[in-house]
C-alpha positions as CSV (number, residue, x, y, z in Angstrom):
1,M,-7.3,12.9,25.6
2,G,-6.9,16.4,27.1
3,S,-7.4,19.6,25.2
4,E,-8.0,20.0,21.5
5,T,-4.4,21.3,21.2
6,D,-3.1,18.1,22.8
7,V,-5.1,16.0,20.3
8,L,-3.8,18.1,17.4
9,I,-0.2,17.7,18.5
10,T,-0.7,14.0,19.1
11,A,-2.3,13.6,15.6
12,I,0.6,15.4,14.0
13,G,3.1,13.2,15.8
14,L,1.2,10.1,14.8
15,T,1.2,11.2,11.2
16,V,4.9,11.9,11.1
17,V,5.6,8.5,12.8
18,A,3.4,6.8,10.2
19,Y,5.2,8.6,7.3
20,L,8.6,7.5,8.7
21,C,7.4,4.0,9.2
22,G,6.0,3.9,5.7
23,S,9.4,5.2,4.4
24,V,11.2,2.1,5.5
25,P,12.1,0.7,2.0
26,S,11.7,-3.0,2.7
27,G,12.1,-4.1,-1.0
28,L,15.2,-1.9,-1.5
29,W,17.0,-3.0,1.7
30,Y,16.1,-6.6,1.1
31,G,17.6,-6.6,-2.3
32,L,20.7,-4.7,-1.2
33,I,21.4,-6.9,1.8
34,I,20.5,-10.3,0.5
35,H,21.3,-10.0,-3.2
36,G,23.6,-7.0,-3.4
37,K,21.3,-5.4,-6.0
38,D,19.0,-2.3,-6.1
39,V,15.5,-3.6,-7.1
40,R,14.9,-0.2,-8.6
41,D,17.4,-0.9,-11.4
42,F,15.2,-3.6,-12.8
43,G,11.6,-4.2,-14.0
44,S,9.2,-1.5,-13.0
45,R,11.9,0.3,-11.0
46,K,9.7,0.2,-8.0
47,T,10.4,-1.3,-4.5
48,G,7.1,-3.0,-4.0
49,A,6.5,-6.7,-3.6
50,T,5.4,-7.2,-7.2
51,N,8.7,-6.0,-8.6
52,V,10.6,-7.8,-5.9
53,L,8.8,-11.0,-7.0
54,R,9.8,-10.5,-10.7
55,V,13.4,-9.6,-9.8
56,F,14.3,-11.8,-6.8
57,G,11.6,-14.5,-6.6
58,K,8.9,-15.8,-4.3
59,A,10.8,-16.0,-1.1
60,A,11.9,-12.4,-1.4
61,A,8.4,-11.3,-2.3
62,F,6.9,-13.0,0.7
63,A,9.5,-11.4,3.0
64,V,8.7,-7.9,1.6
65,I,5.0,-8.4,1.8
66,A,5.4,-9.2,5.5
67,L,7.6,-6.2,6.1
68,D,5.4,-3.8,4.2
69,A,2.3,-5.1,5.9
70,S,3.9,-4.5,9.3
71,K,4.5,-0.9,8.3
72,A,0.8,-0.3,7.7
73,I,-0.4,-2.3,10.7
74,T,2.1,-0.5,13.0
75,S,1.1,2.9,11.7
76,V,-2.6,2.6,11.8
77,G,-2.6,0.3,14.9
78,L,-0.6,2.9,16.9
79,A,-3.0,5.6,15.9
80,R,-6.0,3.5,17.0
81,Y,-4.3,2.7,20.3
82,V,-3.4,6.3,21.1
83,L,-6.7,7.9,19.8
84,P,-9.1,5.0,19.6
85,D,-12.2,7.2,18.9
86,D,-10.7,9.4,16.2
87,A,-11.2,7.7,12.8
88,W,-9.9,10.7,10.9
89,V,-6.5,10.4,12.7
90,H,-6.4,6.7,11.8
91,V,-7.0,7.6,8.2
92,L,-4.3,10.3,8.3
93,A,-1.8,7.7,9.7
94,A,-2.8,5.3,6.9
95,L,-2.4,7.9,4.2
96,A,1.0,9.0,5.7
97,A,2.2,5.4,5.6
98,V,1.1,5.1,1.9
99,V,2.9,8.4,1.0
100,G,6.0,7.3,2.9
101,H,6.1,4.0,1.0
102,T,5.7,5.7,-2.3
103,W,8.1,8.6,-1.6
104,P,10.4,7.3,1.2
105,V,12.7,9.7,2.9
106,F,15.1,6.8,3.5
107,A,15.4,5.9,-0.2
108,R,15.7,9.3,-1.9
109,F,11.9,9.4,-2.4
110,R,11.8,6.5,-4.9
111,G,9.6,3.7,-3.5
112,G,6.6,1.6,-4.5
113,R,3.1,2.3,-5.5
114,G,1.4,2.0,-2.1
115,V,-1.1,-0.7,-2.8
116,L,0.0,-3.2,-0.2
117,V,0.4,-0.6,2.5
118,A,-3.1,0.8,1.8
119,A,-4.5,-2.7,1.8
120,F,-3.1,-3.6,5.2
121,S,-4.2,-0.2,6.6
122,I,-7.7,-1.3,5.6
123,L,-7.2,-4.6,7.5
124,V,-6.8,-2.6,10.7
125,M,-9.8,-0.3,9.9
126,D,-12.3,-2.9,8.8
127,P,-11.1,-6.6,8.5
128,E,-14.3,-7.6,6.6
129,V,-13.7,-5.1,3.8
130,F,-10.1,-6.2,3.7
131,L,-11.0,-9.8,3.2
132,V,-13.6,-9.2,0.5
133,A,-11.2,-6.8,-1.3
134,L,-8.4,-9.4,-1.0
135,T,-10.6,-12.1,-2.5
136,I,-11.5,-9.9,-5.5
137,F,-7.8,-8.9,-5.9
138,I,-6.7,-12.6,-5.9
139,A,-9.4,-13.6,-8.4
140,V,-8.6,-10.7,-10.8
141,A,-4.9,-11.3,-10.6
142,W,-5.3,-15.1,-11.1
143,W,-7.7,-14.6,-14.1
144,S,-5.9,-11.8,-15.8
145,K,-2.3,-12.5,-14.7
146,Y,-1.9,-8.8,-14.2
147,V,-1.3,-7.7,-10.6
148,S,-1.6,-4.1,-11.7
149,L,-5.1,-4.7,-13.1
150,A,-6.1,-6.3,-9.8
151,S,-4.8,-3.2,-8.0
152,L,-6.8,-1.0,-10.2
153,V,-10.0,-3.0,-9.6
154,S,-9.3,-2.7,-5.9
155,A,-9.1,1.1,-6.2
156,I,-12.7,1.0,-7.3
157,D,-14.2,-1.8,-5.2
158,V,-12.8,-0.7,-1.8
159,P,-14.4,2.8,-1.8
160,T,-17.6,1.1,-3.1
161,M,-17.6,-1.3,-0.1
162,F,-16.9,1.5,2.3
163,A,-19.8,3.5,0.8
164,L,-22.1,0.5,1.3
165,R,-21.0,0.1,4.9
166,L,-21.9,3.8,5.5
167,F,-25.2,3.4,3.7
168,E,-26.1,0.4,5.9
169,N,-24.9,2.1,9.1
170,P,-25.0,5.9,9.4
171,D,-22.6,5.6,12.4
172,Y,-20.0,3.9,10.3
173,P,-16.9,6.2,10.1
174,L,-17.1,8.6,7.2
175,A,-13.3,8.9,7.4
176,Y,-13.0,5.3,6.1
177,L,-14.9,6.2,3.0
178,A,-12.7,9.2,2.6
179,F,-9.7,7.0,2.8
180,G,-11.1,4.6,0.2
181,L,-11.7,7.4,-2.2
182,V,-8.3,9.1,-1.7
183,A,-6.3,5.9,-1.7
184,G,-8.2,4.7,-4.7
185,F,-7.4,7.8,-6.7
186,F,-3.8,7.5,-5.5
187,V,-3.5,3.9,-6.7
188,I,-4.9,4.8,-10.1
189,A,-2.6,7.8,-10.4
190,T,0.5,5.7,-9.5
191,H,-0.5,3.1,-12.1
192,R,-0.8,5.4,-15.1
193,D,2.1,3.7,-16.8
194,N,0.7,0.3,-16.1
195,I,-2.6,1.3,-17.7
196,G,-0.8,2.3,-20.9
197,R,1.2,-1.0,-21.0
198,I,-2.0,-3.1,-20.4
199,R,-3.7,-1.4,-23.3
200,A,-0.6,-2.0,-25.5
201,G,-0.3,-5.6,-24.4
202,R,3.2,-5.0,-22.9
203,E,2.4,-5.3,-19.2
204,A,4.4,-8.0,-17.4
205,K,2.3,-10.9,-16.3
206,L,2.2,-12.6,-13.0
207,G,5.1,-15.2,-12.8
208,E,7.3,-13.5,-15.3
209,R,10.9,-12.9,-14.1
210,V,13.2,-10.0,-14.9
211,P,16.8,-10.9,-15.8
212,T,19.4,-9.2,-13.5
213,T,22.7,-10.6,-14.7
214,S,23.3,-8.0,-17.4
215,Q,22.8,-5.0,-15.0
216,G,24.6,-3.9,-11.9
C-alpha cells in the first residue's frame, strides 16, 4: 500500500465497514420477515442463533448461523484481501464485526453476544484453531446441554491455543493472540447473566423451546 496515511485511512474504512457488516441483525430480521415476531421479545432477548433456535426452531437457527457467519467472513476476509500483511487490521475488523453484532446500529444497539461472529472471524485467521475450538465447543455443549457454558469454555481455550501457536512459532501474528484475549474477555462479559443462571440451575438447556403464543 502507499504511505502510512493511506494505510491508516484504509484501516479505518475497513473497521467501519466491518462494524456495519456486523450490525446486520440477521436473527431480528429473520424473525420479523418469516415469523412476524421480534426474537428479542422472547427467551434471552438476544438476536443470536441460540435464542433463535429456542424461539423459532432449527431451520431458523441454521439460517441465522449462515448469515452471521457470512458477516464475520466478509469483514475479516475483506481486511485480509485489502491489507494481506497487516494482522492488526484483520483483528480490528474482527472486533468491529463482533461489536456491531452485539450493539447493531440497524437494530437500536440491541443484538447478540458476539460468539458466532468471533468464531468465524477465527476461521479466517487460523482455520486449525477454529476447528479445534469448534470441536471443544460441540463436546461441551453436548455434554452439558448449555450453549453458554460451551461459549465460556471457548473464551478460555481460544486465547490459550493462540498463545501456544505463538510459543511454537515466534513469527505467528501476536495480533491473533490479542484478539483471542479481547474476544474472550468480551464473551465472558456478555455472559454474566448466563453465569448466574448456570449457578442457580436456571439456565435454559440445549433443545428447550420458548413459547411465543402469549406474547406479541
